[in-house]
N, C-alpha and C positions, 0 to 999 in steps of 0.2 A: 505494499500499499504507500503511495505516495500522493501528496495532494501538492499540486504547484499553483503559484499564483505570483504575478509580476517576476521578478527574477529569483524568487525564494521558493523552497519547497519544505514541507513537513514531512518526516518518515519516522516508522518507529527505530528506535536505537539499534545498530547492529554493532557486531563484533568489530569490524573494520573501522568503527568511529572512535576507538579508544584514544588514538593519538591526538586527534583533532579535537576531542573532549578536554582531554589534558590541557592543548594549547588554549581553548576557550577559558576554562575555570582559572587558568594561571593569568591569563591577560585580564581577567574580570574580578580577581581576588578580593579587591576591595568592594565591589559592588555585591559579591555573593556572601561575604563573611556574617552580615547581619541575619539575612534571611534564607539563605542556602548554605549553612556552615557544615552539615553533613557531606553534601554533593562536594564542596569545595574541599574539604578534608580527604575525601575519598578519590580525588583525581588530580592530587597534586605531582605526582610523578606518572610516566607511562605506564609503569608495572601496576601502580594502585587502579588507573583508570582501566586497565584491561580487567582487573578483577570485578571492579564496578560494572563495566559493562557486561560482561558475562552474567553477572547476577541480573542485572535489569532486563538482558534479553530473554533470561529465564522466566522473571517475573511477568514479562509481557506474554510469554507463550502460554503461561499458567492463569492469565489473567489476574493475577494478584495486584499489579500496578503496571501503569502504561507510561513510559517514557518516551517522548517524541523529541527529535532533534529538528531545529530550524536552521536550514543551510542556503548559504548564497549560491545559487546555481553556477556561476561561473567557475569560480575555483573551490567548490563543494566545502568550504570552510564553515564549521558550525558557527552561528551567530547567536543562538538562542536555545532554550529548552522549555519544554511544555510537559509536565507531569500530568497524569490523570490519576489520582492517589486516593487513600483512604477509603477503598471499596469494601473493606470488610467491616467498617465501623457501624454502618447504618445501611441496611437492605436497600438496593436501587439508588444508592447515593454515592457521589464521587466528588472530589475537591480537584478543583485546577489549581497548580501552581505554575508559575513561568518566570523566565528571567531573559534578559536581553542583552547582548555585548554592547558596551558603551558607546562604540561607533555607530549602533543601528538605532539607538536611543531616539524616541520622538518621530519615528518614521511611519508609525501604524502598524509595523510588522506583528506585533503582538496580537494587536487587536484583529488584524486578519485573520492570523493563525488560530485564535481560539474560535472566531467566528466559523471558520473551515472544520474545526474540529467538534463543535457542537453536535453537528448532525450525526457524526460517527459515535459519539458518547451515548446519545439518545437511541440511535437505530441498531448499532453494532454490540455494544456494552449493555443495551437496554437499560440505561439509567433513567430515572424518573426525575432526579433533582441533582443539578451541579451546583457547586459551592465555590466560592473564592473567598479567601480569608486574607485580609490585607491590613498593614500598620496604618493608623490613621494618618501618619506623615506622608506615606507614599500615594501623594496625589495622582501622580499618572497612572498607577495600578486602580485608583477609585475610578477615575475617568474611564477607563477601559471596562471596567464592570458596568458602569452606568450606559457607556454607549453601548454595549452588547444587549443591554436589557436585565441584567441583574439587579435584584432589588436589596438594599440595605435592610436587613433582618435585627441585627443587635450587635452590641460589645461584647465579646469573648473576653471574661476577666482572665490575666494572666495565661493566656493561650499559648504563647511562644517563648522559647528561649533562644535569644540571639547568639551570634557565635562568640559573644565576650560574657556569656551565662548570664545576661541580663534578663529576666522574666517581664513580658509585656502583654499589654492589652491589644486585641486584634479586633478587626471589624468583619462581620459575616456578612456576604452577599449571596444570594441564591438565586437560580433560574430553574423553572420547571419545565419538564417536557411539555411543549404545546399540545401534543396529541393524547395527554393524559388530563383529565379533569381532577383539579386539586381541591 
């Protein structure tokens, strides 16, 4: 499966992505350390990245968690990631988590990527509710949720531990499958 738009593509993580993923996280380590600390720590070297990718490929196959790469089509560089995760917490519900490289910020790539993945989440994974959990200071991510049609639900107290071990509140946004009556 690969979804193309403009000069970008979204596809499931693959074994061959390990080196590119390592490059992505190292070059964006400052951006990732607060809200993607585990992804950062698990991909700081090519060897770690190979182990991480092998695990994520297996999780994709077993439908435990889905990790997608966003690539720039010309040179196939990984420029962002989208997770569909927390699938076992509540039946038919999943969380979207995403990040983009600093060079690609503000270009609408994450918004378009999420818009392209939502039908897959509802139709292929058969989710009924998608969530985005974002820190209140992350205005760009809040705009993405609003633009796509996610609705703010509530503040989640002490929901996330950042890379520097600070426990912070997060904002919960939800989108329901339009084919299902809620």
